ZAGULUM-193970 format. One record per residue: residue number from 1; residue in one letter; y negated, x, z negated of N, C-alpha, C, O in turn. Coordinates in steps of 0.02 Angstrom, whole numbers, padded with zeros to 5 digits. Atoms other than C-alpha are relative to their C-alpha. Example, Ala and Ser with C-alpha at 12.3 -4.5 7.8 and 13.67 -1.06 7.14 Angstrom:
// residues 2
   num   residu      n_v      n_u      n_w     ca_v     ca_u     ca_w      c_v      c_u      c_w      o_v      o_u      o_w
     1        A    00059    00045    00000    00225    00615   -00390   -00060    00045    00000   -00059    00097   -00033
     2        S    00059   -00042    00003    00053    00684   -00357   -00055   -00039   -00037   -00110   -00014   -00045
// end
This chain:
// residues 160
   num   residu      n_v      n_u      n_w     ca_v     ca_u     ca_w      c_v      c_u      c_w      o_v      o_u      o_w
     1        M   -00015    00043    00053   -08706    03266   -01300   -00059   -00035   -00020   -00115   -00009   -00016
     2        V    00053    00040    00021   -08807    03130   -01363   -00017    00009   -00082    00027    00002   -00124
     3        K    00025   -00031    00065   -08910    03185   -01526    00019   -00071   -00044    00004   -00128   -00025
     4        F   -00024    00037    00053   -08836    03091   -01676   -00061    00010   -00055   -00084    00064   -00072
     5        D    00052    00010    00043   -08972    03021   -01798    00031   -00029   -00068    00038   -00090   -00069
     6        P   -00029    00046    00053   -08890    02985   -01979   -00061   -00033   -00041   -00048   -00081   -00077
     7        N    00057    00022    00040   -09062    02950   -02057   -00051   -00064    00024   -00112   -00067    00014
     8        Q    00031    00057   -00028   -09102    02780   -01971   -00017   -00048   -00057   -00066   -00083   -00044
     9        V    00001    00039    00038   -09089    02680   -02132   -00005    00031   -00062    00016    00088   -00073
    10        S    00007   -00033    00077   -09131    02704   -02318    00066   -00028   -00035    00093   -00079   -00014
    11        F   -00042    00006    00047   -08997    02707   -02457    00000   -00075   -00023    00052   -00110   -00025
    12        A    00007    00078    00024   -09066    02532   -02521    00005   -00048    00059    00020   -00106    00047
    13        Q   -00022    00045   -00062   -09048    02456   -02343    00077    00002    00005    00108   -00049    00020
    14        G   -00073    00010   -00008   -08865    02507   -02341    00036   -00034   -00054    00090   -00063   -00049
    15        A   -00032    00045    00061   -08838    02435   -02516   -00008   -00064    00009    00033   -00103   -00014
    16        V    00007    00061   -00012   -08915    02285   -02454    00046   -00030    00040    00060   -00089    00029
    17        R   -00045    00015   -00049   -08793    02276   -02313    00075   -00011   -00037    00114   -00056   -00020
    18        V   -00069    00004    00040   -08637    02307   -02440   -00005   -00073   -00041    00039   -00116   -00040
    19        E   -00004    00072    00042   -08705    02160   -02560    00009   -00058    00049    00046   -00106    00040
    20        G   -00019    00068   -00046   -08708    02043   -02421    00060   -00007    00021    00082   -00064    00023
    21        V   -00066   -00001   -00024   -08543    02091   -02354    00049   -00029   -00056    00097   -00066   -00046
    22        V   -00040    00012    00065   -08480    02075   -02538    00002   -00074   -00016    00054   -00104   -00028
    23        A    00016    00061   -00003   -08561    01910   -02550    00049   -00050    00049    00091   -00092    00033
    24        K   -00030    00042   -00060   -08501    01838   -02388    00081   -00003   -00015    00110   -00057   -00009
    25        H   -00072    00004    00008   -08314    01886   -02429    00022   -00015   -00063    00083   -00019   -00072
    26        R   -00021    00016    00062   -08320    01843   -02613    00046    00050   -00024    00100    00035   -00050
    27        L   -00030   -00043    00034   -08265    02002   -02661   -00029    00008   -00073   -00089    00007   -00086
    28        A    00017   -00002    00069   -08249    02021   -02862   -00011    00082   -00017    00027    00111   -00056
    29        V    00006   -00074    00002   -08314    02204   -02852   -00020    00021   -00084   -00006    00077   -00105
    30        K    00020   -00027    00061   -08383    02206   -03033    00060   -00011   -00056    00056    00016   -00111
    31        T   -00042    00032    00042   -08229    02124   -03113    00076    00002    00017    00118   -00027   -00018
    32        Q   -00068   -00003   -00036   -08070    02165   -03006    00013    00065    00035   -00032    00089    00069
    33        I   -00019   -00057   -00039   -07977    02320   -02939    00008   -00029    00074    00042   -00079    00086
    34        L   -00009    00020   -00072   -07992    02307   -02746    00029    00061    00035    00011    00119    00023
    35        T   -00038   -00057   -00042   -07883    02409   -02629   -00002   -00018    00082   -00005   -00075    00107
    36        S    00013    00005   -00071   -07896    02438   -02449    00055   -00047    00046    00053   -00057    00107
    37        K   -00039    00049   -00034   -07755    02319   -02417   -00010   -00073   -00022    00028   -00116    00000
    38        D    00024    00074    00032   -07824    02161   -02502   -00030   -00035    00070   -00071   -00010    00108
    39        G    00014    00041   -00054   -07842    02030   -02372   -00091   -00012    00017   -00123    00001    00068
    40        A    00076    00000   -00002   -08027    01990   -02412   -00044    00064    00017   -00099    00064    00045
    41        V    00034   -00062   -00007   -08065    02178   -02415    00003    00013    00073   -00045    00028    00108
    42        V   -00004   -00015   -00081   -07985    02197   -02237   -00057   -00032    00038   -00088    00002    00079
    43        E    00044    00052   -00041   -08100    02052   -02167   -00072    00033   -00008   -00110    00045    00040
    44        A    00067   -00033    00020   -08252    02132   -02262   -00013    00059    00048   -00065    00066    00081
    45        L    00013   -00063   -00031   -08219    02301   -02186   -00021   -00016    00078   -00056    00025    00108
    46        G    00025    00012   -00069   -08244    02218   -02008   -00079   -00002    00004   -00111    00024    00049
    47        D    00066    00010   -00006   -08416    02172   -02050   -00038    00074   -00027   -00098    00083   -00019
    48        L    00035   -00065    00024   -08448    02358   -02132    00025    00052    00061    00033    00111    00045
    49        H   -00016   -00045   -00045   -08396    02437   -01964   -00072    00040    00020   -00124    00007    00022
    50        V    00063   -00041   -00013   -08533    02573   -01920   -00007    00015    00072    00036    00052    00096
    51        R    00016   -00026   -00066   -08600    02593   -01747   -00034    00065    00014   -00033    00095    00068
    52        N    00041   -00067   -00012   -08707    02744   -01779    00047    00049   -00017    00054    00070   -00075
    53        V   -00040   -00060    00007   -08585    02875   -01752    00010    00045    00061    00005    00021    00118
    54        P   -00002   -00037   -00068   -08559    03014   -01631    00060   -00024    00048    00099   -00066    00024
    55        K   -00042    00016   -00041   -08448    02996   -01480    00065    00024   -00027    00065    00083   -00046
    56        G   -00059   -00024    00021   -08261    03006   -01535    00017   -00017   -00070    00069    00000   -00098
    57        F   -00004    00017    00073   -08290    02935   -01706    00003   -00080   -00009   -00027   -00117    00031
    58        T    00006    00065    00023   -08256    02766   -01792   -00018    00008   -00077    00012    00053   -00107
    59        K    00017    00002    00070   -08330    02740   -01966   -00011   -00067   -00023   -00040   -00109    00012
    60        T    00004    00063    00032   -08318    02597   -02091   -00032    00017   -00068   -00008    00058   -00107
    61        Q    00025   -00006    00076   -08436    02582   -02247    00051   -00044   -00045    00078   -00097   -00030
    62        L   -00035    00036    00038   -08345    02543   -02395   -00021   -00053   -00042   -00080   -00042   -00057
    63        P    00031    00065    00025   -08375    02373   -02488   -00018    00016   -00084   -00001   -00022   -00130
    64        F    00030   -00008    00070   -08455    02450   -02651   -00052    00058    00013   -00053    00101    00056
    65        V    00046   -00054    00003   -08597    02548   -02694   -00009    00026   -00079   -00021   -00017   -00120
    66        F    00014   -00036    00054   -08617    02664   -02843   -00081    00001   -00013   -00118   -00019    00032
    67        Q    00072   -00007    00012   -08793    02693   -02923   -00037    00026    00055   -00085   -00002    00081
    68        Q    00042   -00041   -00051   -08846    02818   -02800    00056    00031    00044    00055    00091    00057
    69        A   -00051   -00023   -00043   -08689    02830   -02691    00022   -00062    00049    00025   -00121    00030
    70        Q   -00025    00037   -00049   -08629    02752   -02533    00063    00023    00028    00059    00083    00041
    71        F   -00068   -00026   -00015   -08440    02774   -02476    00024   -00030    00081    00021   -00088    00100
    72        F   -00017    00013   -00074   -08378    02780   -02290    00074    00048    00006    00088    00099   -00025
    73        I   -00061   -00035   -00031   -08202    02824   -02203   -00024   -00005    00078   -00053   -00051    00106
    74        S    00011   -00004   -00071   -08213    02892   -02028    00056    00034    00024    00080    00080   -00009
    75        H   -00047   -00026   -00045   -08083    02931   -01897   -00030    00034    00063   -00075    00010    00097
    76        A    00029   -00042   -00061   -08112    03062   -01763    00055    00026    00041    00106    00052    00018
    77        E   -00053   -00020   -00055   -08019    03100   -01606    00001    00069    00003   -00051    00100   -00009
    78        A   -00006   -00082   -00018   -07958    03280   -01570   -00057    00020    00050   -00066   -00004    00106
    79        G    00038   -00041   -00054   -08090    03393   -01498   -00064   -00031   -00009   -00110   -00002    00019
    80        A    00065    00026    00001   -08236    03273   -01548   -00038    00050   -00039   -00013    00093   -00076
    81        K    00053   -00058    00034   -08403    03369   -01608   -00055   -00047   -00020   -00075   -00098    00008
    82        V    00059    00038    00026   -08541    03316   -01718   -00056    00060    00007   -00053    00117   -00017
    83        A    00059   -00061   -00021   -08705    03408   -01653   -00032    00006   -00075   -00021   -00028   -00125
    84        E    00041   -00019    00064   -08819    03485   -01784   -00043   -00064   -00033   -00075   -00102    00004
    85        H    00027    00063    00038   -08889    03350   -01909   -00016    00022   -00076    00003    00075   -00100
    86        A    00005   -00011    00084   -08941    03344   -02095   -00013   -00076   -00017   -00035   -00119    00021
    87        H    00009    00058    00033   -08944    03203   -02209   -00059    00001   -00045   -00049    00023   -00102
    88        D    00055    00000    00039   -09121    03183   -02274   -00014   -00041   -00062   -00062   -00032   -00099
    89        G   -00010    00043    00060   -09077    03053   -02405    00020    00023   -00063   -00002    00003   -00117
    90        G   -00033   -00020    00051   -08978    03143   -02510    00062    00040    00012    00080    00046    00070
    91        D   -00056   -00030   -00009   -08820    03246   -02545    00048   -00043    00020    00037   -00103    00018
    92        A   -00054    00028   -00026   -08651    03203   -02475    00057    00050   -00014    00052    00111   -00023
    93        I   -00068   -00049    00008   -08468    03261   -02495    00045   -00041    00053    00043   -00101    00064
    94        R   -00057    00027   -00052   -08327    03241   -02362    00056    00029   -00017    00062    00089   -00028
    95        F   -00072   -00010    00027   -08150    03232   -02408    00044    00001    00067    00041   -00047    00106
    96        I   -00052   -00001   -00059   -08016    03285   -02269    00048   -00037   -00020    00078   -00017   -00070
    97        L   -00064    00049    00029   -07883    03143   -02290    00056    00029    00050    00111    00038    00026
    98        H   -00047   -00005   -00066   -07788    03189   -02123   -00028    00045    00051   -00089    00046    00063
    99        G    00029   -00044   -00061   -07801    03316   -01979   -00036    00056   -00035   -00021    00081   -00090
   100        G    00044   -00060    00028   -07933    03447   -02000   -00066    00003    00035   -00068   -00029    00088
   101        I    00070   -00019   -00026   -08115    03496   -01956   -00007    00075    00001    00035    00110   -00028
   102        V    00017   -00073   -00002   -08193    03672   -01919   -00087   -00005   -00013   -00129   -00033    00022
   103        H    00074   -00010    00020   -08361    03710   -02008   -00007    00073   -00011    00019    00101   -00059
   104        K    00014   -00066    00009   -08426    03884   -01974    00056    00043    00011    00061    00094   -00023
   105        G   -00063   -00034   -00010   -08262    03946   -01909    00049   -00013   -00055    00104    00014   -00048
   106        V   -00047    00017    00053   -08174    03884   -02064    00035   -00058    00015    00005   -00108    00034
   107        D   -00056    00073   -00004   -08021    03754   -02052   -00014   -00021   -00056   -00019    00017   -00104
   108        L   -00015    00036    00058   -08029    03625   -02172    00051   -00058    00019    00048   -00088    00073
   109        V   -00067    00037   -00016   -07869    03518   -02182   -00001   -00042   -00060   -00034   -00034   -00112
   110        A   -00017    00055    00056   -07805    03369   -02282    00003    00039   -00078    00038    00088   -00093
   111        G    00007   -00027    00067   -07850    03401   -02465   -00066    00041   -00013   -00094    00041   -00068
   112        D    00065   -00031    00008   -08006    03510   -02428   -00052   -00044    00003   -00046   -00101    00024
   113        W    00062    00036    00011   -08174    03457   -02458   -00066    00033    00017   -00069    00094    00016
   114        M    00059   -00038   -00022   -08354    03491   -02403   -00065   -00028   -00038   -00081   -00086   -00025
   115        F    00063    00020    00022   -08516    03475   -02505   -00061    00007    00050   -00070    00061    00078
   116        I    00063   -00004   -00049   -08673    03445   -02397   -00066   -00007   -00039   -00081   -00065   -00052
   117        P    00058    00020    00030   -08838    03463   -02487   -00048   -00034    00034   -00048   -00031    00095
   118        K    00052    00046   -00038   -08984    03349   -02447   -00038    00057    00044   -00057    00113    00026
   119        G    00055   -00039   -00039   -09084    03412   -02298    00027    00061    00038   -00008    00090    00079
   120        V   -00023   -00064   -00024   -08961    03559   -02252    00042   -00020    00070    00090   -00058    00070
   121        P   -00021    00013   -00071   -08923    03553   -02060    00068    00021    00000    00079    00073   -00030
   122        Y   -00075   -00030   -00024   -08728    03573   -02007    00026   -00034    00061   -00004   -00079    00091
   123        T   -00039    00011   -00061   -08610    03551   -01871    00075   -00004   -00025    00096    00028   -00073
   124        I   -00076    00006    00009   -08422    03498   -01866    00036   -00006    00065    00015   -00041    00111
   125        D   -00045    00013   -00061   -08291    03511   -01737    00067   -00023   -00030    00090    00005   -00079
   126        I   -00063    00035    00014   -08129    03400   -01751    00055    00042    00024    00047    00063    00082
   127        G   -00049   -00037   -00023   -07968    03498   -01736    00047   -00040    00047    00038   -00099    00062
   128        R   -00053    00027   -00047   -07818    03469   -01621    00034   -00066   -00020    00053   -00106    00023
   129        A   -00029    00061    00039   -07747    03333   -01739   -00035   -00057   -00013   -00011   -00107   -00040
   130        G    00043    00054    00022   -07901    03230   -01751   -00017    00006   -00084    00009    00052   -00116
   131        A    00001    00004    00070   -07956    03192   -01932   -00018   -00073   -00019   -00043   -00115    00019
   132        V    00019    00054    00045   -07978    03060   -02051   -00033    00020   -00069   -00004    00048   -00117
   133        M    00033   -00030    00059   -08115    03088   -02174   -00035   -00055   -00041   -00062   -00104   -00015
   134        G    00038    00051    00051   -08187    02997   -02338   -00073    00042   -00014   -00072    00103   -00022
   135        Y    00057   -00026    00025   -08375    03030   -02379   -00026   -00050   -00054   -00007   -00108   -00060
   136        C    00043    00020    00057   -08488    02992   -02525   -00064    00029    00015   -00072    00090    00015
   137        Y    00068   -00019   -00008   -08674    02993   -02487   -00036   -00024   -00035   -00027   -00083   -00050
   138        A    00047    00022    00038   -08819    02985   -02590   -00064   -00024    00048   -00124   -00017    00036
   139        C    00043    00033   -00052   -08897    02900   -02437    00044   -00039    00033    00101   -00051    00014
   140        C   -00041    00054   -00030   -08845    02781   -02308   -00006    00027    00079   -00058    00037    00112
   141        C   -00001   -00036   -00071   -08782    02852   -02138    00017   -00052    00051    00040   -00034    00106
   142        A    00001    00051   -00045   -08775    02687   -02056   -00063   -00001    00038   -00111    00033    00020
   143        G    00056   -00003   -00047   -08898    02640   -01906   -00036   -00069   -00018   -00019   -00112   -00058
   144        F    00050    00071   -00014   -09036    02504   -01870    00046   -00051    00008    00048   -00094   -00036
   145        E   -00042    00053   -00015   -08904    02396   -01789    00047   -00023   -00043    00073   -00077   -00030
   146        D   -00050    00012    00042   -08787    02400   -01933   -00023   -00040   -00067    00016   -00072   -00102
   147        V    00027    00034    00047   -08918    02333   -02061   -00045   -00049    00021   -00076   -00080   -00022
   148        R    00049    00053   -00025   -09020    02220   -01956    00009   -00079   -00024   -00037   -00114   -00045
   149        D   -00008    00060    00029   -08933    02061   -02003    00002   -00016   -00065    00005   -00074   -00084
   150        W   -00010    00005    00076   -08923    02097   -02189   -00071    00003   -00030   -00075   -00015   -00088
   151        I    00045   -00017    00034   -09109    02144   -02214   -00057   -00055    00010   -00070   -00073    00067
   152        V    00049    00051   -00010   -09249    02011   -02249   -00058    00030    00018   -00074    00080   -00015
   153        D    00056   -00024   -00028   -09406    02044   -02151    00005    00076    00015   -00035    00118   -00006
   154        P   -00009   -00069   -00026   -09350    02201   -02079   -00057    00035    00037   -00095    00007    00076
   155        A    00062   -00044   -00030   -09472    02342   -02027    00012   -00003    00084    00070   -00014    00104
   156        P    00002    00013   -00070   -09508    02334   -01831    00053    00042    00034    00085    00019    00081
   157        E   -00056   -00023   -00031   -09385    02474   -01797    00063   -00014   -00011    00110    00010    00020
   158        I   -00068    00027    00015   -09250    02387   -01875    00005   -00071    00048    00058   -00087    00076
   159        R   -00001    00072   -00021   -09290    02214   -01802    00021    00017    00083    00058   -00021    00115
   160        G   -00030   -00009   -00074   -09264    02293   -01623   -00051   -00027    00057   -00035   -00024    00117
// end
């Protein structure tokens, strides 16, 4: 299994990415209610696709940032696994929207949630129906490739 590293970029770098995508697609995040069905939002989500995910997952960063929170949705295939990792940048909360996951032998299904404190290692296994999950991170779980085009004068590890 390939090691998953969710600590490649900072919260600020993830926020800069979101701000760039919001500007590019002219989303009125400060003055207008946005939904996942709005045409401009659908286009923006294409630019917010995250490549830094374990095998069997897709993840999309959402086009807004709270003062110290970034939001994502991921879809996981049945049987996918997330190796042990921790989020060093801040706390996280995971909402199970569809399907289910297993954490420490406990089945979490649609409507359940999981709070993950900063720096605490964990693993999850995806159930037989796959899973759709919403995340709120007090960090950014995207990778270098995801922010490279949005950061002015990036550090060497982001430049590639």
